[in-house]
C-alpha positions, 0 to 999 in steps of 0.5 A: 753313229748315235745310239738309236742308229746303232740299235737299228744297225744291230737289228738289220744285221740280225736280219742279215744273219737270218738270211745267211742262216736260210742260205746255209740251210739250203746249200747244206740240204742240197749237199746232203741230198747229193752225197746220199744219192750218190752214196746209196743209189745204184746207177747203172754205168752203161746201157739204156737203163741208166736213164731210168734212174734220175738223179733228182727225186723230189720225194727224196729231196723232201725227206732229206730237206726235212731231216736237215732242217729238223737237225739244224733247227734242233741244234740251234734251239738246244744252244739258244735254250742253253743260253736263254738265261742271258749273259750269265749263261754264256759266262758260266759256259766259259768257266766264269765265276760270279764275283760277289758284290761284297768281295774283300779281294782287292783285285775283284773289288777294283773290277767291281768299282770300275764296272759301277763307275762306268754303269752310272756314268753311261746310265746302264744298269750295273751288269753281273760281273764274272771272272774266268779264273782258268784263263791266264791270257788277257781277254774280256767279253760282254754278253746278254740279250739286253741291258737287263740280263747283261754280264761282263766277264774278264779273265784272271790275266786281266786282273793280274796284268793290267793297270787300273786305267788299262782295265778301265779301257777294256771294260769301257770297250765292252760297255760299248757292245752293251750300248750298241746292241751287239750282245743280242746279235752275238748270242743269237750267232752262237746258237745259229752256228751250233745248229750248223755244226751239228752235222759235223758232230753227227758225221764224226759219230757215224764215221767212228761207229762204222769204222769201229764196226768194220774193225770189229767184224774184221777180227771175228772169224767168218762162218763158211756158210756165209756166201762171199756175196753177202759178205761183200754186200755188207762190206760195201754197205759199211764203206758207204756209211763211212763215206757218208759220215766223212761227207757230213763232216765235210759239209758241216765244216763248210757250214762252220767255215761260212759261219766264221766268215759271217762272224768275222764280217760282223765283228771286225768293224764293231771292234774298231767302233767299240775301241773308239767309244772307249777312248771317247769315254775315258779320254785315255787312249793309253789305257786301252792301247796299253792293254792291247800292247800287253796282249802282244807281248805276253806269252799267253796273249789273249788266248782263251783255252776253254773248250767253248772258246771257238763258239764265243770267239766273236764275243771277246775283246781280243782274238781268243783263238790261236793257230794260223787257220783261225787267223784267216777268219779272225773275228778281230782286227790285227793288234797293231792296226787297232793300236794305230787307230787308237793312239798312232804314237803307241803303235811303235812297239809292243810291251814284252812283259808289264814292267810292274803289276798294275803299275800306277794303279794305286796313285790314281785311286782312293779306296778303289775309286778313281778321283774325279771332279764335278758336281751336280747343280740344282738346275741343269741347262740343256736342250732336248737335242743335247739330252737325246744325243747323250743317250747310249754315250758318255763323256769323261766328265760323266766318268769323273762325276760318277767316280766322285759320286761313288766316293762321296756316298758314305762307305756304310751305305756302299757296303750295305748296298753290296750285301743282300740284306743291306741292299733291301734295307737301302731301297726300303730307306729310300722309299720311307715317307716324310709324312709321319703317319705314312712312315709308321705304316711303312715301318710296320709293313717292313717289321711284319713282312721283312727279315728281322736284320733287314728291318733293323738295318732299314731303321738304322740307316734311314736318316743317313739315306734321307739326308743324301743329296738328291743326285746320289739316290739313283747311283745308290739304287743302281748299286743295290739292284744287282745285289738283289739278283742273288736273293731267293725267289720267295724273298723276291716276291715278298720284297716286291710286295713290300715295295708296292705297299710302302709306295702306296702307304700315304694313299697316293703315289708320286710319279717319282716313287712310281718311276723308282718302283718301275725301275726296280721291277724292270731290272730285277724281273729278268733275274727271276724269270726267263729273260726275253729279248726286247722285241720291236713291234711298232714302227709307227707312232700312230698305234702308240698315240694314247700311250704318248698322251699318257706319258707326256700328260704325266710329265707336264703335271710333274715337270711344270709348276705353273698350272697355266703352262702345263697345257702348253707344255703338253701341246708343244711336246706332243706336236713334236711327235708329228703323229697327225693326231689332235693332242688331248691333255689328260687332267691330273684327276684322270691319270692312272698309274696303271695306265702309265705302267701299260703305256711304258711297257708298250713304248718299250716295244717301239722301234729305236727311231720312234723312241728317239722321238718319244724321248725328245718330246718328253725332254721338251715337255719337262723343259717347257718352263726353261730349266730342269731340276735334278729331281726332274732329270733323274725322273727322265733318266728312270723313264728313259731307262724303262724303255731301253734308252740309257741317259748318262747323268745330266751335268750343268751345261753338259750332255 
């Protein structure tokens, strides 16, 4: 299953979730109506009067339906709003602590290095990283509405019990959920099920209050002036209320039961797919299989003890719940079956305890980075089909390449990218112009509008950043952007303004400069505003014809050196879209970056199958002259990233 098909499957399952949600609401309304009618309506036992008290009262059904719908929707809205900040909200709900980007703890540093390696290798923006410090079991999860607000969290048990290879397998599994669109469905499922569970909470409240009231009144002396009839009536009313509360608990439990069945049906197969993706990515089945074996052998297994674990059970790497009842509707396949599918030879036994904490981890790392091999070439030879098929996937060569890139980036720049002031300086240094007059304007802007320490670091690291090989610029940018999520909101506004002024300092904006600026805005904006889940608004390319013209015209001007061939490149690329519209190449003088900006924003809302066509045409346009340079490859990756199609590094002869 490719990236675009996975995205479509996740969207279809979201529709299925809505269907089940509506079905559950209807059944709950009918059940509540029946209980309310039988509990509070006096039906004559015998006699002709009985036929005059109908069971169905449509006005009563309307009132009950309205109240139940209001309750369920309110509960779902409350939980969804609580989680509206994205992955970090889920991580904090479960007791997660964010890992500082400049942490000195060796275990946390190792985790961050693994996350950075996999992010760069897969083309995904580095997510926020959390540790569940109170959890000694081995577990992890990825959560968020999109890649821009994603968070990866691991338990303390993961850091303490797993080797580097095993931890890498677990993190790769979670990245598969990010790439396949599972996160958005999972976080919505949390909100939906909470709305249904509200009935159980209300039923418990009614039951406890009514029972307490009955016990309290039973202890009070009854006045002689009170008639037995009235006392009996009140007693009967209390009993009816108690029974009604019990009925709500039962009805709510039925909703929760079916909700867990839905989670189980949705999650189980996705876990198998993510296991397989992690093995394909790392080419090391022993890593993730070893983590699963340790879960089976350790006392705490994969148990998550937090009170909200039940709500998020479908997010976890392994079953976070315990007890025989939960096993009936487990959101994860049995450990032995998962191990057997990953590595049949490894399924013969489960480790009692890890023989040695992080055994072998030091032998496979250099300063926390895995040692890989591979280098980028000046030109990359591949076809549009190879590039498009690589979206949302990664191979071991990409992971090895990412490890080597991170290892070769100077340690001073890596350290700077992990601190807020240094991260700002890194990005400013990346944008410094080689033109002397333009650079003077840029430096002046930084001195006047940036923090003094930021300005100093920018000047000090300028030469080192400018001398970086081309293929190291985007990885360095990938490291710096997540760090900037922690700056104050006022500092963010100043930072963005500085970026725009630096890009425009020479009076013209190169397409690559624009793309980098777009990437920064795309990934930082969700951290300083309410994240909005990506919405699909276009299922046909016809309403996107002008946007495609703008994008392909820009790529033709940037990607093809021969002026005579630019029009041919554009025409050939546009014909692959099969829109039926006449291609009209836009001259360079008529190109406007604001128009390109609006075009990319609109293209981001296209259905996955349309994005596949757009990306295919874009690659064809750049490859029209027979090859693609590293600069052009990075430009394509940035543009693809802004429309939600992560491309791994383009290696010579690889895709």
